[in-house]
LUMTORLUM-41761 format. One record per residue: y, z, x of N, C-alpha, C in turn; residue in three letters. Coordinates in pm, whole numbers, plus 50000, padded with zeros to 5 digits. Example, Ala and Ser with C-alpha at 12.3 -4.5 7.8 and 13.67 -1.06 7.14 Angstrom:
2
494315078051319495505078051230496705078051320ALA/497755070851285498945071451367500035078751290SER/
END
This chain:
199
757178212055844758338210855747758238197755667MET/758278199255537758158188855452759518182155425SER/759548170355362760768163755332761578171455230TRP/760898177355132761638185355029762198197355090TRP/761558203655180762178215955247763408211455335GLN/763318199655393764378194955470765598192055390LEU/765388184955280766498181255195767018192155099THR/766258203355085766718214455005766778227255086HIS/767248225955211767258237255306768248247955260TYR/769228244555173770208254455127769598264355029MET/768378261054971767698269854881766798279654954GLN/766858279455088765878288155167766128302355135CYS/767348307155128767618321355102767428325054955SER/767688315754867767608318754725766178317354670THR/765388307554726764038305454681763138305754799ALA/762908317154858762048318254975760608314754958PRO/760198315054828758718311854806758408297254843GLU/759418289254849759128274754881759228272855034PHE/759578282555105759758282855254758988293855314PHE/757758296055278757018306955319756598305155474GLU/756358292855510755908290755642757068288855746GLU/758318288955699759418286155781760428298355776LEU/761178299055888762198308855886763568302955850SER/764348308955770765608303655734766558301555858CYS/766318308255963767198307656079767098293156144LYS/766058285856113765878271556165767038263456110VAL/767468265855986768498257055926769878260355964PHE/770038272456025771348276656066771528277056215THR/770528273056283770598271856436771468259856467ASP/772508262256554773418250656585772798240556691PRO/771678244156751771138235356859770828221756803HIS/770088220356692769738206956645770998198256614PRO/771938205256546773178197956515773968193456641MET/773958201856740774608199156871773908187856939THR/772588187656938771848176456998772038163556932MET/772128163556795772368151656723773678146556753ALA/774738155056759776098150056794776168144956937LEU/775478151057029775418146557171774748132957185SER/773698131257101773018118257112773928107557060VAL/774688110756946775578100656888776748096956996LEU/777308106957057778338104657150777858096457276VAL/776688099857325776108093157435775788078757410THR/775178075857285774908062057251776128054057245ILE/777218059757184778478052657175778988049157313GLU/778858058357413779348054657547778508044257615MET/777228044257588776348033957647776638019957577LEU/776928020757451777328008357380778648002257437ASN/779548011757482780778007257546780448000457676ALA/779478004657750778987998257875778437984757846LEU/777667983957740777017971257699778097960857660ASN/779247965457619780247956557572781087951257684SER/780847954057812781587948157918781457932957914VAL/780257927757878780057913757869779187911357747SER/779417900657678778647897657552777217893357591GLU/777037885257694775737880357727775267882857869ASN/776127887657958775807889758099775277903558115GLN/774307904458208773707917558240774677927058310SER/774427939958295775317949358370775177948958524LEU/773987942858567773777940458708774637929958753LEU/775007919658672775897909358717777337912658699ARG/777677919858585778947924058560779037939258546MET/779157946458660779087960558653780257966858582PRO/780127979258522781207984158435782427988458520PRO/782297990658653783477995258731784487983858753TRP/784157971658698785177960758708786287963858608GLN/786057972558502787017975958404787227991158420ASN/788157994958505788398009358529789018015958406MET/789658008558319790178015458200789018019358110TRP/788048011558104786808016358024786158028558089LEU/785968028658222785458040458282786368052458255ILE/787658051258264788538062558233788438066958090GLY/788308058057996788168062557850786878069157825SER/785848064057890784478070657874784528084657937MET/785158086158051785278099658114786048108958021THR/787158103757965787918112557879787138116657754LEU/786388107457700785608111157583784468121257607SER/783808119757714782778129057749783418142457792MET/784538142957846785318155157876785628163057754SER/786118155457657786438161657523785138167057458LEU/784108159657477782838164357415782368177757480HIS/782408177757610782058190657680783048202257654PHE/784228198157627785198208657598784908215557468MET/784508207657356784238213957231782878221157237ILE/782078218557343780828225757356780988238957428LEU/781998239957521781968251457611783308259857592HIS/784318254557539785648261257538785738268657402VAL/785818281157405786038288557277787458286857228ASP/787718286857094786748288256981786248275756927PRO/786278264457004785838251656953784408251256911LEU/783468257456981782038256556931781928263256795PRO/782628274556767782578280356637783198271256531THR/784338264456563784928256156466784068244456427VAL/783448238556524782528226756506781088230556473PHE/780818242856468779488248556445778438242756533GLN/778778241956670777888237956765777748247756881ILE/776968244756984776748254657091776428247157217CYS/776558253457338776198246357466774788243457468PRO/774438232557538773028228357550772528231357690LEU/771268233857692770578236457827770348223457896SER/769918224458023769568211558095768338204758031PHE/767348211957984766198205857914766588198657781ALA/767508203757714768038198257591768888185257624GLU/769648186157729770298173857768769388162157814TRP/768318166157869767208156857922766638149357789MET/766428157157680766018151457560767068141857496VAL/768298145757511769408136857455769418123957531VAL/769258124557666769298112057749768058103757716MET/766938109857701765738101357670765848094457535LYS/766598100457443766768093057317767838082657330ILE/768838085157413770038076157412769848064157509SER/769208066457626769138055557730768428042857688LEU/767428042957600766828030757557767828020357487PRO/769018024957456769968015157402770368005357511VAL/770568010057638770758000557745769697989957762LEU/768477994357758767327985257775767247975157664LEU/767437979557536767367970857423768437960757432ILE/769657964557466770777955257466770587945357588ASP/770007950357689769737940857808768737929357764GLU/767707933757685766747924557644767427914057539CYS/768257919557454768957910457369769847900957437LEU/770547905457543771387896057628770547886257698LYS/769357889757738768477880157808768037868857712TYR/767687872657588767297862757489768447853557461VAL/769647859157438770827851457411771217841557518ALA/771077846457644771377838257760770407825857778ARG/769177829157767768177818857801767647810657681ASN/767817814857564767237807457453768297803857346TYR/769177812457303770127809357201771167799657249ILE/771827803257360772867796157414772397781857466GLU/771207781357516770677769257556770437759257438THR/769907764557331769647756457215771037751357154ASP/772047760757154773297756657089773997746357175SER/773887746957311774427737457403773717723457382CYS/772427723357367771727711257346772077704857210ALA/772297713057110772727708256983774077702356989TYR/774947708757060776327702557071776387689657142VAL/775567689157253775477676457327774857665457246SER/773917668357167773247658857074774217653556969HIS/775007662856916776037659256824777137650456885GLU/777547653657007778527646157067778137632057098SER/776787629957121776227616557149776217608357018GLN/776037614556912775897607156784777267604256721GLU/778207613356728779437612156658780557609256762LYS/781347598256743782437595556839783507605656824PRO/784307607056934785357617156930786557611256855THR/787547619056834788757614456766789557603656850LYS/789477606556977790207596957063789487583457069GLN/788157583757066787397571757062787627563856937GLN/787777570856821787957564756696789347557756691ARG/790357564156759791697558656768791697545956850LYS/790877545356967790827533157040790207521956962HIS/789177524656888788537514356808789437508756708VAL/790207517556636791147513756531792257504556601GLU/792777508856709793767501556782793277487356817SER/792027486856861791497473856899791377464556788TYR/790937470356672790737462156550792117457156502ASN/793117464856503794517460856466794937449256553VAL/794797450756683795237439956777794467426856744ILE/793197427956719792447415956690792927409456566LYS/793257417356470793807411656339795037403756362LYS/795987409056452797207402456476796957388656549ILE/795937387756623795547374856687795697375156844GLY/795847387056889796077387657039794707388857101ILE/794577381557211793297380957289793317393057382ASP/792567403557347792587415757433792007413957564VAL/790907404957568790237403057695791177396157790GLU/791917386057750792847379357839793887388957889SER/794437397357804795437406957846794917415957952ILE/793727421557930793127430258037792897422658161ALA/792437409858157792237402958284793517400158352GLU/794557397158282795827394658347796497406558406ALA/796187418258348796717431358388796017434758524ALA/794677431358536794027434258666794377424058771THR/794677411558732795017401258827796447403058891THR/797387405858805798737407658851799127422258857PHE/798367429758922798657443558934799687445959038LYS/800727453259002801917455759088801697469659153VAL/801897469259285801747482159357802987491359328SER/802857504059351804007513659326805247510259404PRO/805097505759532806237501959610807057490359549ALA/806247479659513806917467859443807567471659318GLU/806857480859244807477485359114808747492059128ASP/808937500559234810167507559252811297497859301ARG/810947487559370811937478059415812457469659314SER/811807467459203812217458759088813197466359006CYS/814287459858977815327465858891815617457458766SER/816417462258678816727455958555817527444058578VAL/818477444258675819207432658713818487420658762GLY/817367423458827816487411858874815707405758755ASP/815427413558660814647408358550815417400358451ALA/816687403158443817507395858337817717381258373VAL/818067377358499818137362558527816867355058502PRO/815767361658532814437355258509814257352358366ASP/814617361158280814487358858137815427348158088ALA/816667347158147817617336558101817067323258150GLU/816487322258270815907310158316814817304658220LYS/814047313358171812977310058084813547304357949LYS/814627310857902815257305557783815787291557795ARG/816417288757921816997275557941815907265057963ASN/
END
């Protein structure tokens, strides 16, 4: 079958001279259309399984961890089998039931989607994410964080005022008050001390 015959199959009955080696029944047979639809549905179900995790393998995160997904896939496949076997739906959709051998062909075409996605997840896990983490750590070493910049600005402001930051830090570590002493200290005890210093 040539490309022209495939794209102009509707002319088979009106111009049979261009389709001498083919029977026009090939273009009206519902089996190829049914297999194409079944391949599409099966691939979408396998893609749903791949979507359980963006980068983790199905062996690490099995699909039965999400029972809602399993239920939705079961419902979708049940509807697909219903339009294949329950009359008059096959006539409405112009499809027909498939044999076991035809379903094996459908699965052979569809199952490689799982293997391809597992390979892509492996590359993303071991190469892309590792490089991105290394880039982020390198950037974090070169550029200070927002909090670090605020500390530097506060330190510069205190130095401009004339306060000796090192002596304040040393005094704070020398006269460190324990939590018990801190709770025993009251405002009334602190006021007389302040008045004494004024006098």
